[in-house]
N, C-alpha and C positions, 0 to 999 in steps of 0.2 A: 504494500500500500504506500503510495507516495505521500509526501507531506501535504500536498494540495488536497488529495482525497481524504486524508485524515482530518484536515481542517474543515472540509465540507461536511464530513460525517459529524464532527463535534458541533458545528453550527446547526445542523438539522436536529441533533439530539437536544440542544439547548432550546430551540424553537418548540419542539415537542414538549419539553418540560414546562416551558412557559404556558403553553396552551393547556396542559393538565392543571397547572396552578390556577389559571384563570377560571377553569371550569369548576374547581372544587373549593376555592377560597371561601365562599359563602357558607360552607358547611362547618367552619371553624370559628372559635371565639377569640383566639390569640395568634399574634405573629411573634415569633421568638428568633432573635438574631444573636449568634455567638461569633467568635472570630473564625470558626471553621464551617458553620452550617447555618441554614435558614430553615425554620420549622413553622408549621401551622399546628395548633393544638387546641383542644377543647378544655383542658385544665393544665395549669402551670403552677408549680411550687418551686420557689427560689429560696435556697437557704445559704446565707453567707457562712463560711467556715474559716477557722484560723488554725494554723499549724506552724510551729516554730517561727512565729512572727509574720508568716505569709497569710494573706487573705485570698480565699478562693471561693467559688460558688458551686453548689450542687443543685442541679435542676432536675426536676421530675416532670415529664410531660406525659399526658394521657390522651389517647385517641389522636395521634399525631400523623403528620405528613412531612417527609423530609425532602428538601430541595437538594437532590443529588442525582445527576444524570447517569452515574455509573452504578447506582443501586437498583437491583432488579425489583425489589418490593419497597415502595416509598411509604405505604400506609403501615403504621406500627401501633400496637395497642399501648405500649409504654416505652418511654425513652428516659434514660438517666444520663445526664451530661455533667462532667466535671470540668471546670475551666478556671484559669487564673486571670483571664482577660475579661473585658467588659461584656455585659449581657444586656440586651434590650428586649423588654417585653411590652407589647402594645396590644391593648384591647381593641378588637375590630368592631367598628360600628355597623349595625345592621339596621336598615331602614324599616320603619313600622309597616309601611305599605309598599309592596312591590308591584309595579305595573307590568303588563304583558310585554314581552320583548326585553325585559331586564332594565327598562328605563326607570329612573327615580320619579316619584310623584311630583306634580307641578307645585312649585313653591311660589307664591305670589304675595 
């Protein structure tokens, strides 16, 4: 496989992953970003820990989806993540009313 073919394959995989994300994001309550991965999850528990003066975080995600194009199964029941880096957890907003075609309701 040439470098050009490999680059084309990876671009197609990323596009496929983005489309999957776009199709399933509304099924989740949280977006979680770590230095290594991006997750969608329905429950998130972040526990700061200390050891020998170092601060690290232990995350437990439930009913999660992992942004990783090389992972064969991206949906997982439970994920445990340990990290010394920053963690970002964001609650996803869900509209109260969803219009046919996925458009948000009229705001006037």
